[in-house]
Phi, psi and omega in degrees: 000143174272141177294150183251253182302138171289136179246011177238141177278126176237147178288130174267124185245143188288148183291159173285155182293143185269164178258180173276126191255123179289174188289338188275001175083014176252113179286117179226133173224119187285114178222142175293136174244137176282113178295149173284172183302325182272002177242142186291148176284079181238164177286120181245147171292132181268135186261145173231161180306139176288163175273166179290137176266340185173183185242148175279165183225350178288145181107167182268125179299152187209129179280131180223160167247155181223159182275038170258131184242123190294137188243135172256138183229114179257339183266053185293341189269349190282180177224145171266140171250130181260134174231143171279145180247131168237124180250136173210163173283180182297321183279008174091359173290138182295148174275117179246357185282129179298140172086348181283326184305323184291320182298309177306313183288327173303312178296322176303310181298323180294313186282326187236042174313310181305307183295344172262012177056029175073010181283140170278150169224160174257119180248143187263012177091350186229276186231005184237146178215141187231144178228160174267108191087160187274153171286162186303323182220162188281342173220129183231144174230136181223159176232131178228159175239124176259120185293332181211136182244128172281087181198183173279085182240166185249069181270169184239029177288076177086011179245130176295136181239137186295345174266350182190177177265133169295345182261042176098030173275234185299125183227063176285342175241158179304148184304325185299328183295336183271353178239346183214161187230144171255135187231140175258137176234129171243129183242121186231137175304137179235320183193164185231119189246120175292138179288341180298349180291329177297322183289325182286327173302325179287338177269010181084005185255071180286152184204173174299323173300314182296318178298315182298316183297317179290325171300326179293318177300319175296323179291329173297320184285329174301316187289320181301316178293317181304322176297340176266010172084017181282145164287124187255131179231091179065248183247032172233152182222150190228126176280150175274075183227124189295344178287340177265011180261154173215132180288115178264355182095162176067025180076011178249131180254144165271140182236119179269142176207208194219147176256147173210129172209142181284137183226140174270117186237175175299327185271007181111186178292133180222156172257113172285117182231133189209155175294152176213157181226134177231173176243141183232162172287138176304110178291158171116195185312127180302320188289332173298314177309308181299323183292314180294320185300323184259356181054045186261159177289321185204171179292347181280351176267005193275148173267104185282341166289325170295315181300325179300314182292326183285334189268335183312125175079355174293152179256137177239161161245141185253127175271153357272357187289330186067025174284145180257139183216167181248133179276136178252334185173191177245164173279155182286332180242158178307160177304321176288348176248342184283111185268154164209167185266119181259124179256124174266136174305138181294155188304331184271009184078001176279188187279349179297135184232140175269126189260139176224152179259128179222158177275151173310307182302314179300318180301306180290323184284308190271323180274310188262354180059035175261125177289128173242115180275329183216004184280344187305326184257010185249152173300153169281157174271129172269120185233021185259208177250170186303330181251359176230072183296146170234118187257142177229136177302135192294332179283357174264002188253133183229122180299125177299139181285169181059045173256129182290139175256109191255005178275169186292141177270151171290171182296321188293314182299313180303315184296320176299317184292316176292317178302318185273358179265350189288145176219136175292161186314293183304327177288322174297322178299313184300310185298319181296319177303312178300317176300321181291331179281323184283339186287341168059038186297335175300337185273350180289123188292319185295321181293322180293324177286339168284351189069025177269133177225136189241128182290152170267354184263131174313141175283136171267136183228160185247129174247176173223144177256118178278143176292140180297137176291151175291135175236158185248133172255202183293150170064024174070018178286148181280141170244122184266119181270124171238124190060029179083013178226153177212167189225138177266024178300124183066014173234165180252166178289151181303313179222089181286148175265173177241140183245104178250291188266097183214162176217175174234137177236156186224108178275063178060025175284139179284093187200145174279092187294318178295319182296320176302314183293323168294323175296324177295310174304313179297311179294320179302319181299329182287342175256006172099359179272124175266122184234116171295156169302145178303148168308310180198158173248118188254120177265137177304134168305116186305335181288358183251003181296342178259359185281163178300157187298320179300318177300316178302321182292315176297319176295320180303313176296326177290328174289331180276332189305309180298335177277351182243080179285346176262018174098185190293156182283169180284326186214143174228137163268127187239115178265125182254146183284335184249136186287324186238137163059047169295138177288352177276340189303311185294306177303321183289317179298322185293311179298312187288312190274321183275313194271316187248340182070043177257127172293140184208152176232118177274143179224152174220072189289136168243316177225115186261119172224194183292321189285328180292314184291323172302313184294326180289323178300320183294316180292314178302317181300322185282324178291328184271005169107002180274178177231129180277319174203165177215167176288142182295330180281358179286303182290332175278001170058053185244011178282111174318122170077341181261316182290331193276334191234134177304123186228130178251146180241125176258139165241121189237134181208159175234124181254129188251164176291173178293165180320315196271011188236065184279356175256005178278129179298138173283154186236119178260132178231135174235126173256150178220148178286153177217169178066040178311143013273015179287149171235017181250350177254138180221161173226172186220152166228131187234136180222157173273152175207175185312146184293142175068011179271126183272324179290131189283124182254012179242025178296318182226109183232077178286133179246352173206185184286346180228012180232124182237115182259027180285174177289318190292320178298322175303311184285329178289320178295323172298320175296315179302319182283316184282349182249031176066051176055042179246127170278139175294132168268346177231137176234125171255123184244118172255123182241126183255159166085007182246147181269172183295332175292346178257008178296317182294332176288321177300317178292324185240004175238299188291316183297321179307316180295322181297316179296316180303315183297321173295318180298317181307318184286311179210113186306324188272352184283117180230079178289159181270151176246153169217128186242129177230129172268136178247117179245132169251341185274058172227190188234018178276128173224158183239150179221149170276123180299131180066017184232142180278351188268164177280169173304148177291157174297142183094004184283125184234144176230116183228028168215187179056293184271351183277171188299143176314318184224341178292160179267082181239164174198162172255141175224129175250089188277338192254166175271117176281107178280327191237138175061213187249137182295134175258110181287159177266133182255113182259133180244114177270098177292322186209138180218086176277341182286325171100044173290138166283162175314311179296320185283329178288325179290320182286331175291319184287323181297314188294322191282357167270359175258002188254017186285115186288336190277355183216175175242044178221156170286149180244166198284351186215151185307140188300314181304317175292325172296320178297316178308307182299313179302315184293320185291319186291322185285310179295331182290344177291338187297331186247139183264107181261156180285087183247037182298132189293338185268002181296134184287146176294348187267002177297158187298147178277147182297334188253023175289160185299132183073004179278174186288156180288154178301130176294136176277149174286148175294142180281143175290150183297156182296330182295333184239356187294339181256007177279177172258066181300338188277355184286000000 
């Protein structure tokens, strides 16, 4: 099944400015570049994304609707004025607390309306403010007082302070200081942005001004949502409404909200609105959250060291005062034992105070007359400062709603989030229609002053449905794809492999291992795969079931060794006890692929039937060098521009740790086609790199004048050997995972590395390049009006909602069976090969049908999917510290003076050229 709705909030970044594009499709603008240490400081031509050459015409036309809403702009002659905002306390210290800025600026607007000439402004929550027309002065200074600040503050509303009593003790500062704060606000003119720049962007004349002008419109919508009390996450917003929450377990909730961003398109300015999902902490009693988070029976079973890490910086409200605080830690002693000094005012009303030692429990029960049912034996919550702790009994603390959960989700939480975020096409359309009406944008005074009007109707677009490519099975038989699916019923695989020297191992899975082996062999024979009986079947020794994963794997190999006198088998079927994320998987794969060079297939069978065995055989056959199916135009050499000239296809992706794992190395993978003129066979090269770095830094790695350890050299040499001693004269690169703001880096950093690697092999070698970005993390969806179904597989859209000038298009190659189909957005950044629009779209459509793991078209080209699989699988080789409660603020592996990024073990030479990732 293909994934449908996006369940992660991703940032929409505005595209970079284009250059003047020559007719050959290569954007070049000569600018001096600061070269890296390894490259000579020379002036290089800088590349920019190419312009569209034309539109596609192949396929059956289809009328569609899209979740872009037309935006009218009438005040094109006006200007946005950009001002810098500096916020500070009375003593000059800058304000660094998140979320306070909006409260301060709301107070400024409320208090100093006259000084601002009655102007509304859009504030980004940090350091920028925008107005339509100028403020009275280029520099303005204001002072405001906030009665309550949602922050880590030390108030005394019912909370004991180790230095004084909340009930009239030590009062060295005025009472107002304990409940309110004074802030200084400086507003300084920064820039003037013509609204005409928006119209220029729609003509393709993008500039810094046009990006800023569209950014201002996005900020206005963010402020519109903030005033409704929404949680803002980049360009998505989430209302505090329990109907939008879904329990994911562990004290974590999924929260449904909406994404919105203004986009410059061929059809004019549009507002892209889509569903979005984030994760939040379960609001309500603090102790309930901790019990759910740790899956404990009651508060007395909690691990308080773990709780301390989990709770840090979360916001709570305290009963009965309803004051808000930020948690800084826990007390060392239980509530009944934690002492503090209580100061009582002197008899004459002076500042002389009598100090007595009391427990937090005694203070609340006897001094405040608040009943505590279970807090006495539990730690207190500390909401004070490092040297001035303020302790609160845990049962008086309630977590504030809409606090983001930014740590890594468990497998169960993630699958639950995905499952409950799905919406069928008509359901999604209904929800988005309601959102556009309820947002009431026409009432926003800033939008009105900009002359902005937003339609509530979906935009109508025209798409085309491409015919499915013809596929070939064994014996040259045709495979007919219908609705993006085909079947091997009564057919053999195109190039079946042979399995002779093999074994099976069972890590305590409840399964008839021998019976499963017989079924695989029987079914494989019907598909042309000749499978000998296994050498042996090894059941795990029960005494090792609770041993660490590495030990279990080592013991299994020790158990196998005496029975395999001729050395390791060629292939092993491995049965795992856990269906998802078995902790044996990584150590097992590393042992087999890196240490011994053993092909292997891991299974976690729950319900074994013919379809299950067929899917397993597809993976096994591909790993062992076979082909399940191939395009009819591959052997006949009829792929335009690819079959006639030696061409290699790269798929590139970088896999990062989960959001809460900032110190986990990123893993870069590049897969490449081999055995030209085929485009169905691939191999992979994988490397680690600095955490969260998207640009691949190991494409070219010269270590001497004649030695390059980079990825590209490895893959080019493999192509040369597998393709009859032929060097590719054309290189097609599919790059996944980069945003529009990173396109120039792909064109000018990654491509330069690839060119350097080619030159290193042969100085005179100048292959032609085509670079295509494949994006799934966007928010454009397409619908069939009046139909419950998703758009048909093969649907392509290259007009109306695409970029005004860039060479981009959307494609839904697959049949969306669950939720709403998420198209892939392809951006052709460079095309020296010279594809027509139709030829490019047909190639990409065909590459969605060569995925060897399934009998369906997939949503993205196979090389990109393979790169993702390779990165994910090899990253399992290394056991990183990925504890889900680890804070995302922990230090990076690449911090100054820190340890280097650990390298992955290299794959054994027996398997390194295989499709081990299938």
